[in-house]
C-alpha positions as CSV (number, residue, x, y, z in Angstrom):
1,M,-4.9,-4.2,-5.4
2,R,-1.4,-3.6,-6.4
3,A,1.2,-6.0,-8.7
4,L,4.6,-5.5,-9.6
5,I,5.0,-8.3,-12.8
6,Q,8.4,-8.8,-14.4
7,R,9.0,-11.0,-17.3
8,V,11.2,-13.5,-16.5
9,N,13.0,-16.2,-17.8
10,S,13.0,-18.0,-14.4
11,A,12.2,-17.2,-10.5
12,S,12.6,-18.9,-7.4
13,V,11.2,-18.2,-3.8
14,R,13.2,-19.9,-0.7
15,V,11.6,-19.6,2.5
16,N,14.8,-20.7,5.6
17,D,16.9,-21.8,2.7
18,Q,13.9,-24.4,1.0
19,L,12.9,-23.7,-2.3
20,I,9.0,-23.5,-2.1
21,G,8.6,-22.0,-5.6
22,Q,10.3,-22.5,-8.9
23,I,9.1,-21.0,-12.3
24,S,10.6,-20.6,-16.1
25,K,9.3,-18.6,-18.6
26,G,6.5,-16.5,-17.4
27,L,6.0,-13.9,-14.4
28,L,7.2,-12.9,-11.2
29,V,4.3,-11.3,-9.7
30,L,4.9,-9.2,-6.5
31,L,1.3,-8.9,-4.9
32,A,-0.1,-6.4,-2.3
33,V,-3.4,-6.0,-0.9
34,E,-4.8,-2.9,0.2
35,A,-7.5,-1.8,2.6
36,H,-10.1,-1.1,0.4
37,D,-9.7,-4.3,-1.9
38,G,-12.6,-6.9,-2.2
39,S,-12.8,-10.2,-4.1
40,Q,-13.9,-8.5,-6.8
41,S,-10.0,-6.7,-6.8
42,A,-8.5,-10.7,-6.9
43,E,-11.0,-11.5,-10.0
44,K,-10.2,-8.4,-11.7
45,M,-6.1,-9.0,-10.7
46,A,-5.9,-12.7,-11.7
47,A,-7.9,-11.6,-15.0
48,K,-5.6,-9.0,-15.8
49,L,-2.3,-11.3,-15.2
50,L,-3.8,-13.7,-17.3
51,N,-4.3,-11.5,-20.2
52,Y,-2.2,-8.7,-20.1
53,R,0.4,-8.5,-23.3
54,I,3.7,-8.1,-21.9
55,F,5.5,-10.9,-24.2
56,N,6.6,-10.3,-27.9
57,D,5.2,-11.8,-30.8
58,H,6.8,-12.7,-33.9
59,D,7.6,-9.0,-34.9
60,N,9.0,-8.2,-31.8
61,K,6.1,-6.3,-30.2
62,M,4.3,-6.9,-26.9
63,N,1.4,-8.8,-27.8
64,L,1.2,-11.7,-26.1
65,S,0.0,-12.3,-22.8
66,V,1.5,-15.1,-20.6
67,T,-1.4,-16.8,-20.9
68,D,-0.6,-17.1,-25.1
69,I,2.8,-18.2,-24.3
70,A,1.9,-21.3,-22.2
71,G,4.3,-19.1,-19.5
72,E,4.2,-19.7,-15.7
73,L,3.8,-17.6,-12.8
74,L,5.3,-16.8,-9.5
75,I,2.7,-14.9,-7.3
76,V,4.8,-13.9,-3.7
77,S,3.0,-11.8,-1.2
78,Q,4.5,-8.2,-0.6
79,F,2.5,-5.9,1.4
80,T,5.2,-2.8,1.0
81,L,4.1,-2.2,-2.5
82,A,0.6,-1.1,-0.8
83,A,3.1,1.8,1.3
84,N,2.1,5.5,0.8
85,T,6.0,6.8,0.3
86,D,4.6,10.8,-0.6
87,K,5.8,12.2,2.5
88,G,8.8,11.8,5.0
89,L,11.6,9.3,4.5
90,R,9.8,6.7,5.9
91,P,7.0,4.4,4.4
92,S,3.2,4.4,5.8
93,F,1.0,1.4,5.7
94,S,-2.0,2.9,6.7
95,S,-3.7,1.8,3.3
96,V,-2.1,-1.8,3.8
97,A,-5.3,-4.3,4.3
98,E,-5.4,-6.1,7.6
99,P,-3.0,-9.3,7.7
100,A,-6.7,-11.6,7.6
101,L,-8.1,-9.8,4.5
102,A,-4.7,-9.3,2.8
103,K,-4.2,-13.5,3.1
104,R,-7.9,-14.1,2.2
105,L,-7.6,-12.0,-0.9
106,Y,-4.1,-12.9,-1.6
107,Q,-5.6,-16.6,-1.8
108,D,-8.7,-15.9,-4.1
109,C,-6.1,-14.5,-6.5
110,V,-4.1,-17.5,-6.6
111,A,-7.0,-19.7,-6.6
112,Q,-8.4,-17.5,-10.1
113,L,-5.0,-18.1,-11.4
114,K,-4.8,-21.8,-10.8
115,A,-8.0,-21.9,-12.5
116,S,-6.4,-21.4,-15.6
117,P,-4.5,-24.2,-17.5
118,L,-0.6,-22.3,-16.4
119,K,1.8,-23.6,-13.7
120,V,1.2,-21.2,-10.7
121,E,3.7,-21.3,-8.0
122,T,3.7,-19.1,-4.7
123,G,5.5,-17.6,-2.1
124,Q,4.3,-17.8,1.6
125,F,2.3,-15.7,2.9
126,A,3.6,-13.3,5.8
127,A,7.0,-15.2,5.7
128,H,10.6,-14.0,5.2
129,M,11.3,-14.6,1.7
130,Q,14.2,-14.8,-0.7
131,V,13.3,-14.1,-4.0
132,A,15.7,-15.0,-7.2
133,L,14.7,-14.0,-10.5
134,V,16.3,-13.5,-14.5
135,N,14.4,-10.6,-15.4
136,D,13.8,-10.7,-19.5
137,G,14.5,-7.6,-20.8
138,P,14.4,-6.1,-18.5
139,V,10.1,-5.7,-18.4
140,T,9.1,-4.3,-15.1
141,F,5.1,-2.8,-14.9
142,M,3.0,-1.7,-12.3
143,L,-0.8,-2.8,-12.1
144,T,-3.3,-1.9,-10.1
145,V,-7.0,-2.7,-9.8
């Protein structure tokens, strides 16, 4: 499982010109499920997202997590993050999970996050989405589990 996380001041996602998810300060998470992932991957990723320290403390050091700042999360499925781009000029999607598995593990990860006290919004799995954000920093990291 891979997640591209961005520290944001705000983020939103639209499907068919309708706003379906919106957050203020927190994390925009673009989440990809790989063929070898299982339930433990979803649990580990959720824990990592809640506890990864990328927000500044009073000394301006990245020592605080989204949980520590009572931030918000916007989780958007993005299978293209699992693409293999090592060869050629076209991505290979052979390592991407089949849609049924990907949807189940995406939903499992979201459920784990929603069990926290934080506001968690989502995109729509397998939909064409428009994602907008105001990146804070910019701060962006790729997480894998």
